[in-house]
N, C-alpha and C positions, 0 to 999 in steps of 0.2 A: 754309402751302403746302409747306414743306420736309417736315413730318411726313407730309402726304398723299402727297407724292412718294415718301418712304421706305416708306410703307405699301404702295404699289402696286408698287414696283420693288425694295425691299430689305426683305422681311419679316423676315429674320434680324436686321437692324439694329434694326428696331422691337422685336423680342423682346428684344434686348439693352437697349434703352432701358427697357422695362418691368421687366426684371430689376434694373436699377440703381435704379429707382424703389422696388421692393420692398425692396432692401437699405437704402435710405435710410430708409424708413418703419419697418422692423423693427429695424434695428441701430444707426442713427446716434444718438448721445447728443443730448439736447435742448439747444439753445443757451440759456444763461441770459438772463433779461431784462436789458435795459440797466441798468447801474449797480447791479445786485443784489449784495448781500453774498455772498461765497463763504466756505466753511468751511475749517478746517484738515483735513488737513495741507496746508501750503503747499509748492509744488514749484518749485524753480529749474530752468528748462529752458535748456540751453546750446546755442544754435544755432537759427536761424530758417529752416532748410531744410525740406524735405518732412517729415522725421521729427520735427523740433522742433515745427512747426506742428501736425502730426497729433497728436502726444502731448499737446500743450497743449490742443488741442480736446477730447480725451477727458477730461482732468482737469477743465476748467471745465464740460464737459457733464455730468459726474457730481457737480458741486457743489463742486469744490475749487479753491482759488486758485493761480495760477501767476504767474511772472515769467520772460519770455524774455530772455536776454542774447545779443545778436548782435554779433559783432565788426565787421561791415560796416555799410553804410548801409541806408536804406530799400529801395534798389534790389536788395539782396541777399536779399530775401524769396524763398525757393525754393532757397537753397543753390546747389549745383552747377548746377542747371537755370537759374539766373539768369545763369550765366556762359558757357554753351556757345553754339554757333552756332544761329541761328534755324532752320536746316535740320535740326538734331538732333531726334531723336524716339525713341519707344520701339522697341526691337528685339523685345521680347516683347509679346504681346497685352495690351491694357489690362485685360482681365478678371483678369489676374494682377498688376495694378498698382493695386489698390484700397487705397490707403494710408489711407483713411477711408471708412466706409460711405456718406457723403453725396456722395462724388465722382461726377460725372456726365460720362462721356466721350461725345464725339460720334462717335467712330470707333474702330476696333480698334487703330490705331497712331498716336496723336496726336503732333503735333510739339511742340517746346519751348514755343511761345507758349501753347498750350492747357494744357500741364502747369503752367506757372507761373501761368496764370490760375486753375486749380482750387485751387492752393495759396493764392493770394491770396484767393479767394472763401471758402475755409475760414477763413483768418485773420480776415476781416471778419465772417463769419457768427457766429463764436463770441466776438466782441468782444475780440480779442486785440491790437487796435491800441494800446490804453492800457496793455497789460500787456507791451509789448515795449520794451526799452531798446537802442537802436542804438549803434554806435560804442563798444561795450564789450567789449573782448577779455578773456576770463576767463584770469587768470594764476595764481590761487590759490584753492583751496577748502579751508576748514578749519572746525573746530567752535569754538563759544564755550564759556564755562564751564558753560552749561546743556545742552550737547550739541546745539545747533542749528547748522545749516550757515550759513556766511558766504561770500559770493561776492566775492572781492577784498578788500572792507573792509566794516565794519558799515553804511556809508551805503546799501548796496544792500539792506538788510533781512536778515531771518533766515528760514531755511527748514527744513522737516522732512525733505525729500527732495531729491535731486539727480538730474536726468535729463539725461545727456549725449547730445547729438544733433549732434555735429560731423561725422558721416559718415566716409567713407573717401577722399574726393576733395577736396583742398585746392587749393593754388596749382599751376599747370601746371609739369611738369618740363621744364626747358630745358637738356638736356645740351650741353656744348660738344664738338663733334666736330672732331678735328684737321683743319686746313686749311679750315674752313668760310668763313673770310674771303676765300678765293680764289674761291669759287663765284660765277659771274657772274649766276646766276639769283636768284629770290626764295626766302627761307626763312621759313616760317610754322609756328606751332604749330597743331595740329589744332583747338584750341578757338577760334581766331581767324581763321576763314575767311569770316565775313560781309563782303561787299563785295569779296572777292577773285575773280579770274577765271582760268580754266584752259582756255578754249576753244582747241582746236587746239595745246595745249601737251603736251610730254612731262613727266609728273609722277612724282616719286619719293616714295614714302611710307615713312618710317623707322619701323618698329614693326609688330608683327603681332597686336595685341590689339583690344579693342573700339573704341578710338580710330581704329585703322587702317581698320576696317570703315566707320565713319562718314565718314572722309576719302575712302575709295574711292567711296562713294555720292555724295559732293559732287562729285568730279571727273567722275564719270559724268554727273551732271546738268548739269555745265558743258560736256560734250562734249569732253573732253580727247582729244588724238590717241592717246596711249598712257600707261598707268599701270603702274608696277612697284612692288610691295610688297616691301620688304626686311625680312624677319622673321628673328629669331635662332633660332626653333625652331617646331615644329609645334604648333598648338593645335586642339582640336576645334571644329568649326563644326556647329551643329545647325539644323534647319529653323525658319523663322519660322512656326510652326504651333502654336496653343494646345494642341491635343490631344496632339501629340508632346511638347511641352515639359512638359505636366502629367504625362504617363506617365513620363517620365524622372525627374521630381521625386518620383515615388511609391516610389522605392527607399528604404525605411524604414531600411535599415542605414546609409545615408550614407557608403558607401565601395564600393570594388570588391568584387564577390562572384564566386563560381564561374560565375554566369550573366551577368556583365557582357559577355562576348564576344558575346552575342546582339544587344543594341542596337548595339554597336560595329560588328559585321559588317554589320548591316542598314544602318547609316549609310554604310559604305563602298560597299555594293552599290547602294543605292537613291538615296542623296543625293550622294555624291561622284562616282559613275558615270564612271570613267576618270580621275579626279583623285586617286586614292588616294595618289599620291606626296606630296601636301601634307597628308595626314592623319598623325597620330601612328602610327608603325609598329607592326605587330602584335608583341606580346610586350614592348613597352617599358613603362617605369614610368608613362607618360602615359596611363593609362586614362581613360575617359569620366568616372568618378566620383573624380577626383583634383584637377581644376582647374576653374574657372569656364569653361564653353564660350562661344564666341561664338554669338549667335543671329542668323542671317541667311540668306536664301535667294538673295539677289541676287549675292553675292560669287562663288560658284562659277559662276554663269551668265556673269559678266563674264570669268572666266578661260577658260571653255570657248569663248567667242566670240572670244577673242584680244584683247579690249579691255584686258585686264589680265593681268599675270604675277605669280605669287606665288613669290618667290625666298627660299630658306633660306640663311643664312650670317651672316657677321660684317662689320661696317663697318670698313674700314681708315682711310679719310680722304676728305675732299673734294678735288676738283680743280676747275679752272675750269669744266669741262663736265659734271661729275657726281660720282659717288661710286665710289671703289675698293672693291670688294666681294669678300670671300672666299666664293665660292659653294660650299656644302657639299651632299653627297648626303643622302638620307633616312637618319635614324638616326645620323649623325655628330654628336657632341656639340658644344656651343658651344666655339669656339676650336680645333676639330679641323681636320684637313687638308681642303683644298678647292682651288678654282681661282680665283685672283685675276683679276678682270676689271673693266673700267670700265663702269659703268652710267650712261649719259648721261641728262640731264634738264634741263628749263628751270625747273622749280619743285620745291622740296623741302618736303614737309609732315612735320613732326616729330610723329608719333603716339606720343608717349612718355609719355602719361598724366599723372597728377597726384601730387603729394606727399601722403602720408597725414597728416591732422591728428593732432596729439599729444593724448593724455589726461594729459600730464604735470602738469596743474594739480591733479589729484586727489592726496590724501595719499600719500606714498611707500609706506606699508605695503600699499597695494593692488597693488603690482608686485613682490612678493617671490616668488622661485622656491619651488616649482614651480607657483605659481598666478598667473602673469602672463597678461594677455589674449593669446589668446582662451580660455585655460584658466580660465574663470570659471563660476560657477553659471548654468546656462541660457545660458552664453556671455556674458551681459551684467551679471551681478551679482557684484562682487568678494566672495569669501568672507569678507573682513574686515568687510564692512558691507552688508547688504541694503537700506539706504536709498539706495544709489547704483545707478542703472540706466544702463548705457552702451548705449542703444538704437541698433542699426544702426551701431555704431562699431568693433566688435571682430572682425567676421567677416573671413575671408581669401578663401575660395573657396566656391561653392555652386551648386547647380542649383535653380532656383526663382525667387525674386525678393526684392529687399530693400525693395520698396515696396508691401507687401501688408498683410494683416490682422494679422500678428504685431506690428506697431507698436503697435496698440491693446492686444493681449494682454499684451505686455511692460509697457505703461503700467499696466494694471489689476493685474498682479502686484505692481508697486511700490506701488500704492494699498492692496492687500490687506496687504502686509507692514507698511505704515506704520500702518494703523488697527487691525489685529488682531494683537496680540503673540503669541497662541497659534498663528497661522498663519505667523508669521515664522520662517524657518529660522535655526538657530544656526550658528556657524562650522564646527563639527565636521561636522554633517550636510551642509553645503554642500560641504565638501571630500570627504566620502564620495561624494556624487553625481558630482563631477568625476572622482574616482579610478575609480569604477565605469564611467563612460563611457569613460575611457581604457582600461580592461581589455577592455570589449566591442569597442572599435575598435583593439586593439593591433596589428593587421596593417595599419592604414591608413598609407600611405607618408609622409604629411606630418604625422601626429599626429591624435589624435581630434577636435580642434576646428578643424583647418585646412580642413576641407571638410565640408559637410553638405547634405542635401537638405531640401525643404520637408516631406516626409513625416516625416523624422527630427525636424524641429523641432516638428511637431505632437505626435509621440510624447513628446518631452521635456515639453511642456506638460501633456499628460494624465497622464503618469507622476508628475510632481511634485505634482499635485493628488490623485491616487488614493492615493498612499502615506501621506498624512496625512489621517485622517478629519475633522480640524478644518477642513480646506480644502474639504470636500465642499459645504458650504453656499455656498461662493464659486464653484463650478464654472461655473455659467451666467453669472455676472457676469464672471469672468476670461476665459472663452473666447469669449463672445458679447456681452458688455455688457448682458446681460439681468438685470433685478433691480437697476437702477441705484440704488435707494434703500437697499440694504443697507449700503454703506460709511457713508453719512450717518447711518443708524440706529445703527451702532456708535459713531460719534463722539458722537451726542446722548446715548446711554446713558453714555458716559464723562464727558460734561459734567455729567450729573446727579450722578454720583459726586463729581466735582470740586466742584460747588456745595455738596454736603453735607459737604465737608471731608475726604473720604476720598482716599487716594492711589490713583492709577490707573496701569495699566501704561504708558500713553503719556506720562505725566509723569515721564520718567526723567531723572535727572541724568546728566551725562556719564559718571560712574563706573559707575552701574548699567546704562546703555546699553551700555557697553563690555563689562561682564560678560555681558550677555545675548548680545551678538554673538559673544563668545568661547566661548559654551556653558557658562559658569559658573553662570549663573542658571537 
């Protein structure tokens, strides 16, 4: 009945359902039969969030064995999405959040429950329940004498590749603000709003990022009397519109250009409409293509209607009735001159974000200057070792999405590097690519890898395949998952050589492996 209703009244939604069905049939890897043996290479996946589950599904779907190590319990399937409020949802359209081709969204902007449900469905569909080890915090990753990876200790097995999927959002940041024990009202972190009430209350939101946007939507749904967002600086807000967001992500240069003033002025004229004071000022270093923008159309409407205020400045301290706030004018830097005023409130929400999970469990040689993350090959492969992929762990800022097709592409790059030594980059060439990208983006304010767009990411993928003719046969597999039998065919041919007693490139001792990685071999 729901489908018939949608067909009659929401034809675009039905078209979206059909499009998702096509993606599933054409691009989703086939789940392995229950208890079927899987081939080498064996991959250790660190983290059972969206990225970890998606990457593991691609590995087993293409016939390769995995083991997922999750620091939390079973309830942590889904990563950060398992921890946020039930009211949290996608700010971008779900067509830009297809972290695996078989994902089936019921609407354009699904909430947390549906997102976690899709991650769990994927986890079960690809038989990952028996391949996940919970309550296992990874503290050390190192090689044994044969060059295979060990996670913590040998009891966890040995692996040919390591896929880090710890994400960028860990535990909530809970800064202590001077005098907060004096505040007579409630103080909550923005990730802990389930069951809280703000009806007819004056609410203070500390922070001006994506967490503040979600907190603002929460208090609006609660019908708060008045909400004031206390932000340290201006950030770009772009419309919640899939076409606009996709067009902005098409900037293939991944940085500010001579034409960046066009979308920036259009946003000020058509989207901010009279609220230009809370946008980054013209001529400032905060161009649209320098930091991750917030995606929301509701925030500015709330400010226009007077239901919310967006204040720029610095927090001095709490009082019994609110927060002493140094209110600054547009363009005045953090800590600059302003007007100290008391902003009163009954509830304070700390929209202060999350601590970034560490990759410190990886060998220390992966963090040597000037090739520390995010300055890695394709941003996720340390130049010291292409058998490590830090999928969705190293980015800083972007326009596009972190929950899309690139998760599978990065995973298939890793599989290609593991099964085909001729397609595997050596350390020298990986560093050359990094240095070339730095040269191309030498004018980027934050550095070449501190910001990228989705178009730039696709360019990286295509370029790395095109420059090496050995990788051409892998192009459809890496970019689209088509030709799924190719990696297994390579492995079977190697097994034939092994059975005949010949040495094969994938049977490398730790010494010969290191030589290849360093470009000696």
